[in-house]
ZADO-1210 file (C-alpha; in nm, 4 decimals, padded with zeros to 6 digits):
<atoms>
<atom x="04.4722" y="-02.5559" z="-03.2462" code="UNK" pos="1"/>
<atom x="04.4299" y="-02.3730" z="-03.5414" code="UNK" pos="2"/>
<atom x="04.0844" y="-02.2195" z="-03.5931" code="UNK" pos="3"/>
<atom x="03.8889" y="-02.3275" z="-03.8921" code="UNK" pos="4"/>
<atom x="03.6305" y="-02.0189" z="-03.8498" code="UNK" pos="5"/>
<atom x="03.6643" y="-01.7400" z="-04.1564" code="UNK" pos="6"/>
<atom x="03.7081" y="-01.3475" z="-04.0666" code="UNK" pos="7"/>
<atom x="03.3827" y="-01.1638" z="-04.0891" code="UNK" pos="8"/>
<atom x="03.3472" y="-00.8107" z="-04.0798" code="UNK" pos="9"/>
<atom x="03.1233" y="-00.7402" z="-03.7919" code="UNK" pos="10"/>
<atom x="03.1341" y="-01.0549" z="-03.6230" code="UNK" pos="11"/>
<atom x="03.2691" y="-01.1223" z="-03.2816" code="UNK" pos="12"/>
<atom x="03.5013" y="-01.3533" z="-03.2013" code="UNK" pos="13"/>
<atom x="03.7183" y="-01.4653" z="-02.9036" code="UNK" pos="14"/>
<atom x="04.0814" y="-01.6079" z="-02.8448" code="UNK" pos="15"/>
<atom x="04.0053" y="-01.9600" z="-02.6910" code="UNK" pos="16"/>
<atom x="04.3235" y="-01.9486" z="-02.4762" code="UNK" pos="17"/>
<atom x="04.2978" y="-01.5720" z="-02.3563" code="UNK" pos="18"/>
<atom x="03.9468" y="-01.5428" z="-02.3219" code="UNK" pos="19"/>
<atom x="03.9799" y="-01.1558" z="-02.5028" code="UNK" pos="20"/>
<atom x="03.6552" y="-01.0800" z="-02.7646" code="UNK" pos="21"/>
<atom x="03.7473" y="-00.8564" z="-03.0556" code="UNK" pos="22"/>
<atom x="03.5324" y="-00.7855" z="-03.3705" code="UNK" pos="23"/>
<atom x="03.6554" y="-00.7735" z="-03.7213" code="UNK" pos="24"/>
<atom x="03.6082" y="-00.4284" z="-03.8673" code="UNK" pos="25"/>
<atom x="03.7956" y="-00.4700" z="-04.1897" code="UNK" pos="26"/>
<atom x="03.9159" y="-00.7617" z="-04.4115" code="UNK" pos="27"/>
<atom x="04.1410" y="-00.6879" z="-04.7386" code="UNK" pos="28"/>
<atom x="04.1039" y="-01.0376" z="-04.9073" code="UNK" pos="29"/>
<atom x="04.3685" y="-00.9333" z="-05.1736" code="UNK" pos="30"/>
<atom x="04.6227" y="-00.8395" z="-04.9211" code="UNK" pos="31"/>
<atom x="04.5495" y="-01.1123" z="-04.7159" code="UNK" pos="32"/>
<atom x="04.5017" y="-00.8356" z="-04.3847" code="UNK" pos="33"/>
<atom x="04.2344" y="-00.8694" z="-04.1433" code="UNK" pos="34"/>
<atom x="04.1993" y="-00.5197" z="-03.9117" code="UNK" pos="35"/>
<atom x="04.0314" y="-00.6475" z="-03.5445" code="UNK" pos="36"/>
<atom x="03.9220" y="-00.3900" z="-03.2745" code="UNK" pos="37"/>
<atom x="03.9351" y="-00.5737" z="-02.9184" code="UNK" pos="38"/>
<atom x="03.6547" y="-00.4779" z="-02.6716" code="UNK" pos="39"/>
<atom x="03.8799" y="-00.1972" z="-02.5051" code="UNK" pos="40"/>
<atom x="03.9196" y="-00.0232" z="-02.8194" code="UNK" pos="41"/>
<atom x="04.2738" y="-00.1184" z="-02.9576" code="UNK" pos="42"/>
<atom x="04.2970" y="-00.1921" z="-03.3339" code="UNK" pos="43"/>
<atom x="04.5436" y="-00.4752" z="-03.4548" code="UNK" pos="44"/>
<atom x="04.6303" y="-00.5900" z="-03.8021" code="UNK" pos="45"/>
<atom x="04.6596" y="-00.9472" z="-03.8696" code="UNK" pos="46"/>
<atom x="04.7820" y="-01.1518" z="-04.1866" code="UNK" pos="47"/>
<atom x="04.5343" y="-01.3979" z="-04.2925" code="UNK" pos="48"/>
<atom x="04.8112" y="-01.6711" z="-04.2315" code="UNK" pos="49"/>
<atom x="04.8272" y="-01.5587" z="-03.8738" code="UNK" pos="50"/>
<atom x="04.4306" y="-01.5437" z="-03.8472" code="UNK" pos="51"/>
<atom x="04.4098" y="-01.9282" z="-03.8869" code="UNK" pos="52"/>
<atom x="04.7142" y="-02.0206" z="-03.6605" code="UNK" pos="53"/>
<atom x="04.5189" y="-01.8856" z="-03.3440" code="UNK" pos="54"/>
<atom x="04.2912" y="-02.0473" z="-03.1418" code="UNK" pos="55"/>
<atom x="03.9570" y="-01.8549" z="-03.2219" code="UNK" pos="56"/>
<atom x="03.5964" y="-01.9238" z="-03.2156" code="UNK" pos="57"/>
<atom x="03.2779" y="-01.6901" z="-03.2895" code="UNK" pos="58"/>
<atom x="03.1505" y="-01.5265" z="-02.9801" code="UNK" pos="59"/>
<atom x="02.8333" y="-01.3459" z="-02.8902" code="UNK" pos="60"/>
<atom x="02.8463" y="-00.9553" z="-02.9321" code="UNK" pos="61"/>
<atom x="02.9475" y="-00.8157" z="-02.5584" code="UNK" pos="62"/>
<atom x="02.6338" y="-00.7031" z="-02.3754" code="UNK" pos="63"/>
<atom x="02.7697" y="-00.3435" z="-02.3093" code="UNK" pos="64"/>
<atom x="02.9123" y="-00.3130" z="-02.6683" code="UNK" pos="65"/>
<atom x="02.9822" y="00.0276" z="-02.6211" code="UNK" pos="66"/>
<atom x="03.3388" y="-00.0418" z="-02.5020" code="UNK" pos="67"/>
<atom x="03.4918" y="-00.1051" z="-02.8677" code="UNK" pos="68"/>
<atom x="03.3337" y="00.1793" z="-03.0022" code="UNK" pos="69"/>
<atom x="03.4008" y="00.4525" z="-02.7304" code="UNK" pos="70"/>
<atom x="03.0651" y="00.5707" z="-02.7171" code="UNK" pos="71"/>
<atom x="03.0199" y="00.7724" z="-02.4179" code="UNK" pos="72"/>
<atom x="02.7180" y="00.8165" z="-02.2599" code="UNK" pos="73"/>
<atom x="02.3775" y="00.5833" z="-02.2204" code="UNK" pos="74"/>
<atom x="02.1832" y="00.7748" z="-02.4654" code="UNK" pos="75"/>
<atom x="02.4405" y="00.7369" z="-02.7473" code="UNK" pos="76"/>
<atom x="02.3476" y="00.3913" z="-02.7647" code="UNK" pos="77"/>
<atom x="02.0532" y="00.4359" z="-02.9844" code="UNK" pos="78"/>
<atom x="01.8204" y="00.2177" z="-02.7685" code="UNK" pos="79"/>
<atom x="01.6725" y="00.4854" z="-02.5532" code="UNK" pos="80"/>
<atom x="01.3385" y="00.6485" z="-02.6116" code="UNK" pos="81"/>
<atom x="01.3763" y="01.0113" z="-02.5770" code="UNK" pos="82"/>
<atom x="01.1376" y="01.3002" z="-02.5559" code="UNK" pos="83"/>
<atom x="01.2322" y="01.4650" z="-02.8809" code="UNK" pos="84"/>
<atom x="00.9183" y="01.5864" z="-03.0780" code="UNK" pos="85"/>
<atom x="00.8807" y="01.6395" z="-03.4773" code="UNK" pos="86"/>
<atom x="00.8774" y="02.0320" z="-03.4077" code="UNK" pos="87"/>
<atom x="01.2326" y="02.0310" z="-03.2316" code="UNK" pos="88"/>
<atom x="01.3808" y="01.8995" z="-03.5629" code="UNK" pos="89"/>
<atom x="01.1446" y="02.1613" z="-03.7679" code="UNK" pos="90"/>
<atom x="01.3887" y="02.4813" z="-03.6906" code="UNK" pos="91"/>
<atom x="01.6724" y="02.3804" z="-03.4723" code="UNK" pos="92"/>
<atom x="01.8034" y="02.7569" z="-03.4844" code="UNK" pos="93"/>
<atom x="01.4734" y="02.8890" z="-03.3502" code="UNK" pos="94"/>
<atom x="01.6196" y="02.9431" z="-03.0297" code="UNK" pos="95"/>
<atom x="01.8801" y="03.1470" z="-03.1378" code="UNK" pos="96"/>
<atom x="01.6375" y="03.3571" z="-03.3372" code="UNK" pos="97"/>
<atom x="01.5742" y="03.7006" z="-03.1550" code="UNK" pos="98"/>
<atom x="01.2204" y="03.7475" z="-03.0358" code="UNK" pos="99"/>
<atom x="00.9721" y="03.9250" z="-03.2676" code="UNK" pos="100"/>
<atom x="00.7463" y="04.0181" z="-02.9499" code="UNK" pos="101"/>
<atom x="00.7132" y="04.3938" z="-02.8803" code="UNK" pos="102"/>
<atom x="00.9141" y="04.4931" z="-03.1683" code="UNK" pos="103"/>
<atom x="00.7949" y="04.6744" z="-03.4402" code="UNK" pos="104"/>
<atom x="00.7506" y="04.4496" z="-03.7950" code="UNK" pos="105"/>
<atom x="01.0634" y="04.4514" z="-04.0221" code="UNK" pos="106"/>
<atom x="01.0460" y="04.6575" z="-04.3154" code="UNK" pos="107"/>
<atom x="01.2197" y="04.6794" z="-04.6539" code="UNK" pos="108"/>
<atom x="01.3619" y="05.0256" z="-04.5916" code="UNK" pos="109"/>
<atom x="01.6539" y="05.0822" z="-04.3787" code="UNK" pos="110"/>
<atom x="01.6547" y="05.3516" z="-04.1000" code="UNK" pos="111"/>
<atom x="01.9246" y="05.6356" z="-04.1611" code="UNK" pos="112"/>
<atom x="02.1567" y="05.7212" z="-03.8749" code="UNK" pos="113"/>
<atom x="02.1322" y="06.0822" z="-03.7790" code="UNK" pos="114"/>
<atom x="02.3259" y="06.2749" z="-03.4784" code="UNK" pos="115"/>
</atoms>
């Protein structure tokens, strides 16, 4: 049965005959092309004509939406609270700077090398 749902970027759809879910990632109305990404990450480009011939319906986004986006770790979801403090962002290269304790203060003059 042909679908009546329109392709909307960011929405999830399901093939009613296959059960596969996918999201629309791009829609070029001028060219009549729709780019979809399946949950496993595969990209597919279909014509607008083919879209309306398929048996599709809107679907809920998968609970584990990282599959289509190829996110590697749980912390990458953006939903976890971390222990990052504001001071960690104020000088991110602080750990790469040499320690100054026990050293003479920097001076404007350069020391000459003698043998």
